[in-house]
C-alpha positions in Angstrom: 13.2 1.7 -8.2 11.5 3.3 -11.2 8.2 2.2 -12.6 9.7 0.6 -15.7 11.8 -1.8 -13.6 8.9 -2.5 -11.2 6.6 -3.3 -14.1 9.2 -5.8 -15.4 9.1 -7.6 -12.0 5.3 -7.5 -12.0 5.1 -9.0 -15.4 7.4 -11.8 -14.5 5.4 -12.5 -11.3 2.2 -12.6 -13.3 3.7 -14.9 -15.9 4.9 -17.3 -13.2 1.5 -17.4 -11.6 -0.4 -17.7 -14.9 -0.4 -21.5 -14.9 -1.3 -21.8 -11.2 -4.8 -22.1 -9.9 -6.1 -20.1 -6.9 -9.0 -21.0 -4.6 -12.3 -19.8 -6.1 -13.0 -16.2 -5.2 -9.4 -15.5 -4.3 -7.5 -13.1 -6.5 -3.7 -12.7 -6.1 -3.8 -9.3 -7.8 -7.1 -7.6 -7.0 -6.4 -4.2 -8.5 -9.0 -1.7 -7.2 -7.6 1.4 -8.9 -8.1 4.9 -7.5 -8.9 8.0 -9.5 -7.1 11.2 -9.2 -10.1 12.6 -7.4 -10.1 9.7 -4.9 -6.4 10.4 -4.1 -7.0 14.2 -3.8 -9.9 13.5 -1.4 -7.8 11.1 0.6 -4.9 13.6 0.9 -7.4 16.3 2.1 -9.0 14.0 4.7 -5.6 12.8 5.9 -4.0 16.3 5.8 -1.0 14.7 4.1 0.4 14.7 0.6 1.0 11.1 -0.4 4.2 10.0 -2.3 4.1 10.3 -6.0 5.0 6.7 -6.7 2.3 5.5 -4.3 -0.3 7.6 -6.0 0.8 6.4 -9.5 0.7 2.8 -8.3 -2.8 3.2 -6.9 -4.0 4.7 -10.2 -2.4 2.0 -12.3 -3.0 -1.0 -10.2 -4.9 -0.1 -7.0 -5.4 -1.6 -3.6 -6.4 -5.1 -2.5 -4.4 -8.3 -2.6 -1.0 -7.8 -4.3 0.3 -11.3 -4.3 2.0 -11.6 -0.9 0.8 -8.2 0.4 -2.6 -6.7 1.2 -2.7 -3.0 0.3 -5.5 -0.8 1.6 -7.6 0.4 -1.3 -8.2 4.2 -1.3 -11.9 3.5 -0.8 -13.6 0.2 0.1 -16.0 -1.6 -2.1 -18.6 -1.9 0.6 -19.4 -0.5 4.0 -17.6 -3.2 6.0 -14.2 -3.2 4.3 -11.2 -1.4 5.6 -9.7 1.2 3.3 -7.0 3.9 3.6 -9.3 6.5 5.1 -11.2 4.3 7.5 -8.0 2.8 9.0 -6.1 6.0 9.2 -8.9 8.2 10.6 -9.8 5.5 13.1 -6.4 4.1 14.2 -3.9 6.8 13.3 -5.7 10.1 14.1 -3.2 12.5 15.5 -0.3 10.3 14.6 2.2 11.4 12.0 1.9 8.1 10.1 -0.3 7.0 7.1 -0.8 3.2 7.1 -1.1 1.6 3.7 -0.7 -2.2 4.4 -1.3 -4.4 7.4 1.5 -6.6 8.5 -1.0 -9.1 9.9 0.1 -8.9 13.5 -1.5 -5.6 14.4 1.5 -3.7 13.0 1.4 -1.6 9.8 3.6 -0.6 6.9 3.2 3.0 5.8 4.6 6.5 5.5 5.8 8.9 8.2 4.4 12.4 7.8 6.6 15.4 8.2 5.1 18.9 7.8 2.1 17.6 6.0 4.0 15.5 3.5 4.5 11.7 3.5 8.1 10.6 3.2 9.0 8.5 0.2 10.4 5.7 2.3 8.2 3.0 3.7 8.3 2.5 7.5 7.1 -0.2 9.9 4.8 0.9 12.7 4.8 -1.3 15.9 1.4 -1.5 17.4 2.7 -2.2 20.9 4.8 0.9 21.4 4.1 3.1 18.4 7.7 2.9 17.3 8.4 3.6 13.6 11.3 1.8 11.9 12.7 2.1 8.4 11.6 -0.6 6.0 12.4 0.5 2.4 13.7 3.4 0.5 10.6 3.6 -1.8 7.1 2.3 -2.1 7.9 0.5 -5.4 11.0 -1.1 -3.8 8.9 -2.2 -0.8 6.2 -3.7 -3.2 8.8 -5.6 -5.2 10.4 -7.1 -2.0 7.3 -7.7 0.2 4.6 -8.2 -2.5 6.4 -9.8 -5.3 9.2 -11.3 -3.2 11.9 -10.0 -5.6 15.4 -10.9 -4.3 14.0 -13.5 -1.8 
């Protein structure tokens, strides 16, 4: 999926939600965007090059709530919040996997790392046995399906 198609799906989801109210303090699209410097620092700390569409999304829209999906922001807004670096350096040190979104069951969605480079496809990491399973061909396709519920 290319960004133009993804942005069309995103605009439709935002338009559909425009008339709906959310509980006070709850944002369905938080959008804590990352700078290029933030992303370079994250890649250095993780020793892994992140996928281009992931980096572009994080610069355009950012982490936090993304409708039906919670994306780790590159850096947290306070000392208590999980972010990409805290989670990956704490829970995935020495594992060739970069977690980007919790499933909510202790499992994670993220990217497998091969030779210091994240794959473009999104995988599911099982917390019970560390098994990694294919989830989606691309980050934008994953966001459209899991976050925006396109095709569901």
